[in-house]
KEVOSE-302123 format. One record per residue (C-alpha): chain; residue in one letter; x negated, y negated, z. Coordinates in nm, 3 decimals. Example, Ala and Ser with C-alpha at 12.3 -4.5 7.8 and 13.67 -1.06 7.14 Angstrom:
TIBA unit code      px      py      pz
TIBA    A    A  -1.230   0.450   0.780
TIBA    A    S  -1.367   0.106   0.714
END
This chain:
TIBA unit code      px      py      pz
TIBA    A    X  -4.018   1.213  -2.257
TIBA    A    X  -3.926   1.567  -2.338
TIBA    A    X  -3.624   1.630  -2.554
TIBA    A    X  -3.309   1.660  -2.351
TIBA    A    X  -2.938   1.715  -2.396
TIBA    A    X  -2.743   1.395  -2.448
TIBA    A    X  -2.489   1.479  -2.179
TIBA    A    X  -2.592   1.437  -1.817
TIBA    A    X  -2.426   1.719  -1.624
TIBA    A    X  -2.225   1.669  -1.305
TIBA    A    X  -2.163   2.017  -1.166
TIBA    A    X  -2.163   2.228  -0.855
TIBA    A    X  -2.361   2.554  -0.831
TIBA    A    X  -2.031   2.742  -0.824
TIBA    A    X  -1.908   2.604  -1.157
TIBA    A    X  -2.195   2.706  -1.381
TIBA    A    X  -2.010   3.001  -1.531
TIBA    A    X  -1.733   2.769  -1.650
TIBA    A    X  -1.957   2.520  -1.822
TIBA    A    X  -1.959   2.484  -2.199
TIBA    A    X  -2.289   2.514  -2.371
TIBA    A    X  -2.501   2.198  -2.365
TIBA    A    X  -2.563   1.999  -2.677
TIBA    A    X  -2.863   2.106  -2.877
TIBA    A    X  -3.180   1.899  -2.830
TIBA    A    X  -3.142   1.785  -3.189
TIBA    A    X  -2.807   1.627  -3.112
TIBA    A    X  -2.771   1.261  -3.032
TIBA    A    X  -2.542   0.970  -2.967
TIBA    A    X  -2.670   0.620  -3.010
TIBA    A    X  -2.433   0.342  -3.102
TIBA    A    X  -2.577   0.031  -3.251
TIBA    A    X  -2.441  -0.273  -3.420
TIBA    A    X  -2.596  -0.582  -3.568
TIBA    A    X  -2.623  -0.862  -3.320
TIBA    A    X  -2.455  -1.193  -3.385
TIBA    A    X  -2.448  -1.370  -3.054
TIBA    A    X  -2.124  -1.558  -3.004
TIBA    A    X  -2.235  -1.732  -2.689
TIBA    A    X  -2.352  -2.089  -2.663
TIBA    A    X  -2.714  -2.194  -2.685
TIBA    A    X  -2.751  -2.198  -2.307
TIBA    A    X  -2.699  -1.822  -2.304
TIBA    A    X  -2.890  -1.736  -2.619
TIBA    A    X  -3.227  -1.664  -2.457
TIBA    A    X  -3.267  -1.296  -2.371
TIBA    A    X  -3.478  -1.199  -2.074
TIBA    A    X  -3.661  -0.872  -2.126
TIBA    A    X  -3.646  -0.682  -1.798
TIBA    A    X  -3.651  -0.320  -1.686
TIBA    A    X  -3.402  -0.386  -1.407
TIBA    A    X  -3.034  -0.313  -1.460
TIBA    A    X  -2.771  -0.585  -1.448
TIBA    A    X  -2.617  -0.629  -1.102
TIBA    A    X  -2.258  -0.511  -1.047
TIBA    A    X  -1.987  -0.773  -1.016
TIBA    A    X  -1.998  -0.921  -0.668
TIBA    A    X  -2.360  -0.814  -0.623
TIBA    A    X  -2.303  -0.452  -0.519
TIBA    A    X  -2.116  -0.146  -0.638
TIBA    A    X  -1.803  -0.090  -0.426
TIBA    A    X  -1.739   0.282  -0.386
TIBA    A    X  -1.435   0.378  -0.181
TIBA    A    X  -1.504   0.734  -0.067
TIBA    A    X  -1.465   0.853   0.292
TIBA    A    X  -1.796   0.996   0.423
TIBA    A    X  -1.799   1.374   0.449
TIBA    A    X  -1.836   1.371   0.827
TIBA    A    X  -1.525   1.152   0.862
TIBA    A    X  -1.290   1.342   0.628
TIBA    A    X  -1.139   1.568   0.893
TIBA    A    X  -1.026   1.286   1.119
TIBA    A    X  -0.909   1.075   0.825
TIBA    A    X  -0.704   1.361   0.686
TIBA    A    X  -0.546   1.430   1.025
TIBA    A    X  -0.448   1.064   1.058
TIBA    A    X  -0.320   1.053   0.699
TIBA    A    X  -0.082   1.341   0.765
TIBA    A    X   0.099   1.123   1.021
TIBA    A    X   0.156   0.835   0.775
TIBA    A    X   0.439   0.760   0.529
TIBA    A    X   0.356   0.919   0.194
TIBA    A    X   0.356   0.776  -0.158
TIBA    A    X   0.339   1.026  -0.444
TIBA    A    X   0.106   0.917  -0.721
TIBA    A    X   0.184   0.954  -1.089
TIBA    A    X  -0.079   1.083  -1.331
TIBA    A    X  -0.169   0.726  -1.427
TIBA    A    X  -0.177   0.618  -1.061
TIBA    A    X  -0.431   0.895  -0.997
TIBA    A    X  -0.643   0.768  -1.285
TIBA    A    X  -0.646   0.423  -1.125
TIBA    A    X  -0.744   0.577  -0.790
TIBA    A    X  -1.035   0.739  -0.976
TIBA    A    X  -1.132   0.405  -1.135
TIBA    A    X  -1.118   0.217  -0.804
TIBA    A    X  -1.292   0.484  -0.600
TIBA    A    X  -1.605   0.493  -0.818
TIBA    A    X  -1.648   0.117  -0.838
TIBA    A    X  -1.552   0.053  -1.201
TIBA    A    X  -1.339  -0.237  -1.077
TIBA    A    X  -1.595  -0.372  -0.827
TIBA    A    X  -1.557  -0.580  -0.620
TIBA    A    X  -1.195  -0.464  -0.575
TIBA    A    X  -1.152  -0.261  -0.256
TIBA    A    X  -0.819  -0.108  -0.346
TIBA    A    X  -0.493  -0.166  -0.529
TIBA    A    X  -0.436  -0.539  -0.573
TIBA    A    X  -0.258  -0.748  -0.316
TIBA    A    X  -0.044  -1.035  -0.444
TIBA    A    X  -0.320  -1.299  -0.451
TIBA    A    X  -0.543  -1.074  -0.664
TIBA    A    X  -0.251  -0.976  -0.885
TIBA    A    X  -0.157  -1.339  -0.956
TIBA    A    X  -0.516  -1.441  -1.029
TIBA    A    X  -0.544  -1.149  -1.271
TIBA    A    X  -0.221  -1.238  -1.451
TIBA    A    X  -0.279  -1.611  -1.474
TIBA    A    X  -0.657  -1.653  -1.489
TIBA    A    X  -0.798  -1.314  -1.602
TIBA    A    X  -1.045  -1.353  -1.315
TIBA    A    X  -1.071  -1.329  -0.937
TIBA    A    X  -1.252  -1.587  -0.726
TIBA    A    X  -1.476  -1.442  -0.457
TIBA    A    X  -1.534  -1.584  -0.110
TIBA    A    X  -1.856  -1.751  -0.227
TIBA    A    X  -1.667  -1.938  -0.500
TIBA    A    X  -1.795  -1.731  -0.792
TIBA    A    X  -1.566  -1.567  -1.047
TIBA    A    X  -1.554  -1.206  -1.161
TIBA    A    X  -1.354  -1.107  -1.464
TIBA    A    X  -1.037  -0.908  -1.398
TIBA    A    X  -0.790  -0.912  -1.685
TIBA    A    X  -0.572  -0.605  -1.624
TIBA    A    X  -0.363  -0.562  -1.308
TIBA    A    X  -0.461  -0.253  -1.108
TIBA    A    X  -0.149  -0.208  -0.900
TIBA    A    X   0.062   0.061  -0.736
TIBA    A    X   0.439   0.045  -0.783
TIBA    A    X   0.693   0.182  -0.536
TIBA    A    X   1.072   0.192  -0.546
TIBA    A    X   1.327   0.077  -0.289
TIBA    A    X   1.346   0.418  -0.120
TIBA    A    X   0.968   0.437  -0.082
TIBA    A    X   0.958   0.082   0.052
TIBA    A    X   1.215   0.179   0.312
TIBA    A    X   1.014   0.487   0.414
TIBA    A    X   0.699   0.278   0.452
TIBA    A    X   0.889   0.041   0.680
TIBA    A    X   0.658  -0.157   0.905
TIBA    A    X   0.365   0.085   0.875
TIBA    A    X   0.032  -0.086   0.807
TIBA    A    X  -0.103   0.217   0.622
TIBA    A    X   0.027   0.483   0.381
TIBA    A    X  -0.101   0.818   0.258
TIBA    A    X  -0.135   0.860  -0.118
TIBA    A    X  -0.061   1.215  -0.230
TIBA    A    X  -0.069   1.402  -0.559
TIBA    A    X   0.218   1.594  -0.719
TIBA    A    X   0.138   1.896  -0.497
TIBA    A    X   0.178   1.672  -0.190
TIBA    A    X  -0.194   1.701  -0.110
TIBA    A    X  -0.347   1.389   0.044
TIBA    A    X  -0.581   1.206  -0.192
TIBA    A    X  -0.637   0.875  -0.015
TIBA    A    X  -0.517   0.627   0.244
TIBA    A    X  -0.415   0.269   0.168
TIBA    A    X  -0.463   0.047   0.474
TIBA    A    X  -0.375  -0.309   0.575
TIBA    A    X  -0.106  -0.296   0.310
TIBA    A    X   0.091  -0.577   0.153
TIBA    A    X   0.419  -0.514  -0.029
TIBA    A    X   0.538  -0.772  -0.282
TIBA    A    X   0.778  -0.806  -0.573
TIBA    A    X   0.697  -0.631  -0.900
TIBA    A    X   0.802  -0.886  -1.160
TIBA    A    X   0.782  -0.653  -1.457
TIBA    A    X   0.879  -0.901  -1.726
TIBA    A    X   0.612  -1.150  -1.623
TIBA    A    X   0.351  -0.876  -1.594
TIBA    A    X   0.432  -0.738  -1.938
TIBA    A    X   0.450  -1.078  -2.108
TIBA    A    X   0.122  -1.201  -1.966
TIBA    A    X  -0.069  -0.876  -2.018
TIBA    A    X   0.053  -0.796  -2.371
TIBA    A    X   0.169  -1.136  -2.497
TIBA    A    X   0.505  -0.984  -2.587
TIBA    A    X   0.796  -0.801  -2.428
TIBA    A    X   0.887  -0.617  -2.748
TIBA    A    X   1.011  -0.262  -2.679
TIBA    A    X   0.781   0.023  -2.771
TIBA    A    X   0.457  -0.074  -2.595
TIBA    A    X   0.313   0.268  -2.499
TIBA    A    X   0.169   0.189  -2.156
TIBA    A    X   0.472  -0.018  -2.064
TIBA    A    X   0.707   0.267  -2.151
TIBA    A    X   0.491   0.517  -1.966
TIBA    A    X   0.395   0.328  -1.651
TIBA    A    X   0.597   0.009  -1.599
TIBA    A    X   0.953   0.016  -1.732
TIBA    A    X   1.069   0.295  -1.503
TIBA    A    X   0.832   0.213  -1.216
TIBA    A    X   0.950   0.072  -0.885
TIBA    A    X   1.043  -0.291  -0.824
TIBA    A    X   0.774  -0.339  -0.559
TIBA    A    X   0.394  -0.333  -0.559
TIBA    A    X   0.184  -0.222  -0.266
TIBA    A    X  -0.177  -0.334  -0.229
TIBA    A    X  -0.439  -0.264   0.035
TIBA    A    X  -0.778  -0.120   0.119
TIBA    A    X  -0.834   0.221  -0.043
TIBA    A    X  -1.016   0.507   0.127
TIBA    A    X  -1.041   0.819  -0.090
TIBA    A    X  -1.055   1.142   0.110
TIBA    A    X  -1.044   1.387  -0.180
TIBA    A    X  -1.207   1.250  -0.498
TIBA    A    X  -0.997   1.290  -0.812
TIBA    A    X  -1.088   1.595  -1.020
TIBA    A    X  -0.913   1.708  -1.338
TIBA    A    X  -1.027   2.071  -1.362
TIBA    A    X  -1.014   2.047  -1.740
TIBA    A    X  -1.369   2.151  -1.817
TIBA    A    X  -1.470   1.788  -1.868
TIBA    A    X  -1.535   1.673  -1.510
TIBA    A    X  -1.909   1.715  -1.565
TIBA    A    X  -1.892   1.437  -1.822
TIBA    A    X  -1.716   1.191  -1.591
TIBA    A    X  -2.019   1.010  -1.453
TIBA    A    X  -1.957   0.736  -1.200
TIBA    A    X  -2.119   0.392  -1.232
TIBA    A    X  -2.370   0.493  -0.964
TIBA    A    X  -2.459   0.813  -1.149
TIBA    A    X  -2.493   0.626  -1.477
TIBA    A    X  -2.720   0.368  -1.315
TIBA    A    X  -2.935   0.649  -1.176
TIBA    A    X  -2.959   0.802  -1.523
TIBA    A    X  -3.053   0.471  -1.685
TIBA    A    X  -3.320   0.415  -1.420
TIBA    A    X  -3.451   0.767  -1.473
TIBA    A    X  -3.484   0.694  -1.844
TIBA    A    X  -3.659   0.361  -1.774
TIBA    A    X  -3.398   0.172  -1.975
TIBA    A    X  -3.475  -0.197  -2.015
TIBA    A    X  -3.140  -0.258  -2.190
TIBA    A    X  -2.813  -0.065  -2.188
TIBA    A    X  -2.565  -0.116  -2.471
TIBA    A    X  -2.216   0.026  -2.432
TIBA    A    X  -1.978   0.145  -2.698
TIBA    A    X  -1.623   0.247  -2.615
TIBA    A    X  -1.410   0.451  -2.848
TIBA    A    X  -1.088   0.649  -2.836
TIBA    A    X  -1.122   0.789  -3.187
TIBA    A    X  -1.340   1.050  -3.358
TIBA    A    X  -1.691   0.935  -3.454
TIBA    A    X  -1.767   0.900  -3.825
TIBA    A    X  -2.091   0.813  -3.999
TIBA    A    X  -2.000   0.445  -4.011
TIBA    A    X  -2.002   0.440  -3.632
TIBA    A    X  -2.337   0.618  -3.634
TIBA    A    X  -2.480   0.362  -3.875
TIBA    A    X  -2.364   0.078  -3.652
TIBA    A    X  -2.504   0.244  -3.343
TIBA    A    X  -2.843   0.307  -3.494
TIBA    A    X  -2.869  -0.045  -3.630
TIBA    A    X  -2.794  -0.198  -3.291
TIBA    A    X  -3.080  -0.013  -3.127
TIBA    A    X  -3.312  -0.121  -3.407
TIBA    A    X  -3.219  -0.483  -3.353
TIBA    A    X  -3.264  -0.460  -2.978
TIBA    A    X  -3.612  -0.323  -3.039
TIBA    A    X  -3.679  -0.617  -3.271
TIBA    A    X  -3.571  -0.851  -2.990
TIBA    A    X  -3.851  -0.711  -2.774
TIBA    A    X  -3.685  -0.440  -2.570
TIBA    A    X  -3.896  -0.126  -2.532
TIBA    A    X  -3.634   0.133  -2.442
TIBA    A    X  -3.272   0.034  -2.507
TIBA    A    X  -3.033   0.315  -2.411
TIBA    A    X  -2.685   0.368  -2.548
TIBA    A    X  -2.386   0.441  -2.327
TIBA    A    X  -2.147   0.622  -2.560
TIBA    A    X  -1.834   0.598  -2.351
TIBA    A    X  -1.507   0.745  -2.484
TIBA    A    X  -1.195   0.648  -2.295
TIBA    A    X  -1.061   0.937  -2.091
TIBA    A    X  -0.744   0.811  -1.921
TIBA    A    X  -0.392   0.779  -2.058
TIBA    A    X  -0.364   0.732  -2.437
TIBA    A    X  -0.059   0.715  -2.659
TIBA    A    X   0.089   1.029  -2.806
TIBA    A    X  -0.054   0.996  -3.157
TIBA    A    X  -0.415   0.950  -3.043
TIBA    A    X  -0.645   1.252  -3.065
TIBA    A    X  -0.657   1.406  -2.714
TIBA    A    X  -0.974   1.371  -2.510
TIBA    A    X  -1.072   1.739  -2.520
TIBA    A    X  -1.064   1.739  -2.901
TIBA    A    X  -1.251   1.409  -2.920
TIBA    A    X  -1.525   1.542  -2.695
TIBA    A    X  -1.548   1.855  -2.908
TIBA    A    X  -1.574   1.636  -3.219
TIBA    A    X  -1.843   1.422  -3.055
TIBA    A    X  -2.034   1.740  -2.973
TIBA    A    X  -2.037   1.845  -3.337
TIBA    A    X  -2.150   1.500  -3.445
TIBA    A    X  -2.437   1.524  -3.198
TIBA    A    X  -2.528   1.877  -3.297
TIBA    A    X  -2.581   1.757  -3.653
TIBA    A    X  -2.869   1.543  -3.525
TIBA    A    X  -2.716   1.216  -3.636
TIBA    A    X  -2.830   1.031  -3.322
TIBA    A    X  -3.109   1.057  -3.066
TIBA    A    X  -3.042   1.230  -2.729
TIBA    A    X  -3.352   1.066  -2.583
TIBA    A    X  -3.185   0.725  -2.599
TIBA    A    X  -2.819   0.813  -2.541
TIBA    A    X  -2.599   0.894  -2.245
TIBA    A    X  -2.252   1.029  -2.327
TIBA    A    X  -1.993   1.000  -2.054
TIBA    A    X  -1.616   0.961  -2.010
TIBA    A    X  -1.462   0.632  -1.896
TIBA    A    X  -1.169   0.728  -1.669
TIBA    A    X  -0.947   0.423  -1.725
TIBA    A    X  -0.597   0.447  -1.872
TIBA    A    X  -0.547   0.265  -2.203
TIBA    A    X  -0.312  -0.035  -2.223
TIBA    A    X  -0.345  -0.129  -2.594
TIBA    A    X  -0.339  -0.491  -2.477
TIBA    A    X  -0.590  -0.633  -2.726
TIBA    A    X  -0.798  -0.936  -2.621
TIBA    A    X  -0.670  -0.911  -2.262
TIBA    A    X  -0.768  -0.548  -2.218
TIBA    A    X  -1.103  -0.567  -2.395
TIBA    A    X  -1.221  -0.792  -2.112
TIBA    A    X  -1.150  -0.510  -1.866
TIBA    A    X  -1.339  -0.263  -2.084
TIBA    A    X  -1.640  -0.495  -2.093
TIBA    A    X  -1.628  -0.586  -1.723
TIBA    A    X  -1.618  -0.221  -1.614
TIBA    A    X  -1.933  -0.145  -1.814
TIBA    A    X  -2.123  -0.420  -1.630
TIBA    A    X  -2.061  -0.223  -1.313
TIBA    A    X  -2.211   0.083  -1.484
TIBA    A    X  -2.527  -0.112  -1.569
TIBA    A    X  -2.462  -0.224  -1.928
TIBA    A    X  -2.585  -0.569  -2.024
TIBA    A    X  -2.479  -0.542  -2.391
TIBA    A    X  -2.128  -0.458  -2.507
TIBA    A    X  -2.032  -0.367  -2.862
TIBA    A    X  -1.703  -0.505  -2.988
TIBA    A    X  -1.536  -0.438  -3.319
TIBA    A    X  -1.227  -0.528  -3.517
TIBA    A    X  -0.907  -0.553  -3.313
TIBA    A    X  -1.050  -0.396  -2.995
TIBA    A    X  -0.784  -0.232  -2.776
TIBA    A    X  -0.527  -0.333  -3.037
TIBA    A    X  -0.242  -0.148  -3.200
TIBA    A    X   0.028  -0.202  -3.458
TIBA    A    X   0.323  -0.416  -3.359
TIBA    A    X   0.590  -0.181  -3.219
TIBA    A    X   0.866  -0.335  -3.433
TIBA    A    X   0.696  -0.495  -3.734
TIBA    A    X   0.447  -0.376  -3.995
TIBA    A    X   0.150  -0.581  -3.875
TIBA    A    X  -0.123  -0.577  -3.611
TIBA    A    X  -0.001  -0.684  -3.270
TIBA    A    X  -0.313  -0.902  -3.221
TIBA    A    X  -0.540  -1.105  -3.446
TIBA    A    X  -0.824  -0.871  -3.542
TIBA    A    X  -1.095  -1.129  -3.457
TIBA    A    X  -0.960  -1.254  -3.127
TIBA    A    X  -1.109  -0.977  -2.913
TIBA    A    X  -1.470  -1.065  -2.988
TIBA    A    X  -1.397  -1.438  -2.964
TIBA    A    X  -1.229  -1.399  -2.625
TIBA    A    X  -1.517  -1.191  -2.493
TIBA    A    X  -1.762  -1.466  -2.583
TIBA    A    X  -1.567  -1.716  -2.369
TIBA    A    X  -1.413  -1.506  -2.092
TIBA    A    X  -1.465  -1.624  -1.733
TIBA    A    X  -1.682  -1.389  -1.531
TIBA    A    X  -1.844  -1.225  -1.834
TIBA    A    X  -2.118  -1.483  -1.885
TIBA    A    X  -2.390  -1.231  -1.796
TIBA    A    X  -2.281  -0.986  -2.065
TIBA    A    X  -2.424  -1.002  -2.417
TIBA    A    X  -2.161  -0.942  -2.685
TIBA    A    X  -2.253  -0.744  -2.997
TIBA    A    X  -1.993  -0.784  -3.273
TIBA    A    X  -1.950  -0.515  -3.536
TIBA    A    X  -2.088  -0.563  -3.882
TIBA    A    X  -1.837  -0.407  -4.120
TIBA    A    X  -1.926  -0.063  -4.250
TIBA    A    X  -1.745   0.110  -4.538
TIBA    A    X  -1.796   0.398  -4.777
TIBA    A    X  -2.039   0.303  -5.055
TIBA    A    X  -1.942   0.493  -5.369
TIBA    A    X  -2.277   0.418  -5.534
TIBA    A    X  -2.472   0.585  -5.250
TIBA    A    X  -2.211   0.839  -5.140
TIBA    A    X  -2.248   0.737  -4.776
TIBA    A    X  -2.132   0.485  -4.519
TIBA    A    X  -2.312   0.152  -4.553
TIBA    A    X  -2.277  -0.209  -4.450
TIBA    A    X  -2.022  -0.384  -4.666
TIBA    A    X  -2.171  -0.610  -4.934
TIBA    A    X  -1.911  -0.863  -5.054
TIBA    A    X  -2.114  -0.930  -5.371
TIBA    A    X  -2.023  -0.580  -5.492
TIBA    A    X  -1.694  -0.523  -5.314
TIBA    A    X  -1.575  -0.293  -5.591
TIBA    A    X  -1.832  -0.033  -5.481
TIBA    A    X  -1.682   0.012  -5.134
TIBA    A    X  -1.385   0.205  -5.001
TIBA    A    X  -1.234   0.138  -4.660
TIBA    A    X  -1.109   0.462  -4.507
TIBA    A    X  -0.862   0.365  -4.237
TIBA    A    X  -0.779   0.571  -3.932
TIBA    A    X  -0.441   0.645  -4.087
TIBA    A    X  -0.605   0.768  -4.408
TIBA    A    X  -0.852   0.979  -4.209
TIBA    A    X  -0.573   1.141  -4.009
TIBA    A    X  -0.370   1.208  -4.327
TIBA    A    X  -0.664   1.383  -4.491
TIBA    A    X  -0.725   1.595  -4.180
TIBA    A    X  -0.357   1.687  -4.148
TIBA    A    X  -0.355   1.798  -4.511
TIBA    A    X  -0.682   1.990  -4.467
TIBA    A    X  -0.841   1.773  -4.736
TIBA    A    X  -1.206   1.675  -4.725
TIBA    A    X  -1.316   1.312  -4.698
TIBA    A    X  -1.586   1.181  -4.932
TIBA    A    X  -1.928   1.335  -4.873
TIBA    A    X  -2.116   1.128  -4.619
TIBA    A    X  -1.810   0.998  -4.434
TIBA    A    X  -1.832   1.240  -4.139
TIBA    A    X  -2.048   1.539  -4.061
TIBA    A    X  -1.883   1.869  -4.168
TIBA    A    X  -1.869   2.011  -3.816
TIBA    A    X  -1.699   1.702  -3.679
TIBA    A    X  -1.449   1.699  -3.964
TIBA    A    X  -1.362   2.065  -3.904
TIBA    A    X  -1.272   1.983  -3.543
TIBA    A    X  -1.025   1.721  -3.666
TIBA    A    X  -0.872   1.962  -3.916
TIBA    A    X  -0.844   2.226  -3.643
TIBA    A    X  -0.672   1.977  -3.411
TIBA    A    X  -0.401   1.885  -3.663
TIBA    A    X  -0.368   2.250  -3.758
TIBA    A    X  -0.300   2.329  -3.390
TIBA    A    X  -0.019   2.072  -3.393
TIBA    A    X   0.131   2.242  -3.696
TIBA    A    X   0.109   2.581  -3.527
TIBA    A    X   0.280   2.441  -3.220
TIBA    A    X   0.558   2.289  -3.430
TIBA    A    X   0.615   2.633  -3.583
TIBA    A    X   0.668   2.788  -3.243
TIBA    A    X   0.321   2.939  -3.216
TIBA    A    X   0.088   2.853  -2.931
TIBA    A    X  -0.239   2.712  -3.068
TIBA    A    X  -0.564   2.865  -2.956
TIBA    A    X  -0.721   2.667  -2.669
TIBA    A    X  -1.042   2.489  -2.757
TIBA    A    X  -1.352   2.516  -2.538
TIBA    A    X  -1.398   2.198  -2.337
END
């Protein structure tokens, strides 16, 4: 296979002039982690096959209106009661429309919502279970509920009042916020980012129904070409003749410890007998809390990491996962894993405290750091997915590089936390040689420098997407 850029492009002929330069052929992105299977013996045998894993429910559920039908659908939508979508609501429309939440056909009705809250799974008509751990719901307030009245359908519009989609055969039911928060996060402590952003001030009702998307969600931020749908990703994996797909999600900059873990995972998959395992490097692109590095800067940092030739573009697909981030720990990591099944991944890499965060009131982690990987190994509806736990990587002072931690010589290793990394970047200090490629580190320094410029009343220079 000829060398190729690690980013599969999704563009129109009219947008070429706006595209950033592609990654160099020397760039790469392969995530790999040592495999310690947490599943029982009955699941331990690995079948080597060139076919991709089936989506949940047996088929990918895409919710787009066919081109030939858009005119009539839009005309009908303009006669319906309208619900204005928030930014996060639009992200969920994006998620649903492309089939990340297959087999869901729209925002959850009450039965699906209750199964998600209480069982972290939804039972299909044939009796089988699919994992569904995070409610995908649309909140409305009393005034909106009144405007909907007895209508069986509603139009969903963006902030410009342009129709995005229609929700049909709707069901309106009570939005019990306290129960939703308690069961999703395991706490109702104030200060949970997603709760503050999307739930606390949301309406007291939820509306579910069948979603038909007339105008697919676009962000016009220079990054739409990286937002590959599950169907597009499956096509790319088939084109590359992948016989295994291993997914790695991140919402942070990539350092050389990540690269080490990524490379080692692919090596181990090859040792297991796979001929062409392909990495899905899949940064989260929806809502994140205010102190996370924004997506555009993370993508720029990833680009620099790839340009340094750390990883192999032949065996990597880099794309953006459009889901909002809950920071709901072991509950949310099930959603992250389930969505990647629908994109064709049959291996999922999980690390310390996945989807976790610090407790909003106390100086401790909100979740047990090991519970995410343990929950994934037991979660209903995820039996087909192979879980790849992280092996701990740290900075080895004797080798001046990131290496797997050796407890027999613990004194030789330094753990550089995310907080420490951010502090160094903010202060324009350099990390130890071998921690991160120079180009990637410069992007981080530039990002924090732009925040400083903004704080001083100056507008920071925009970065190329």
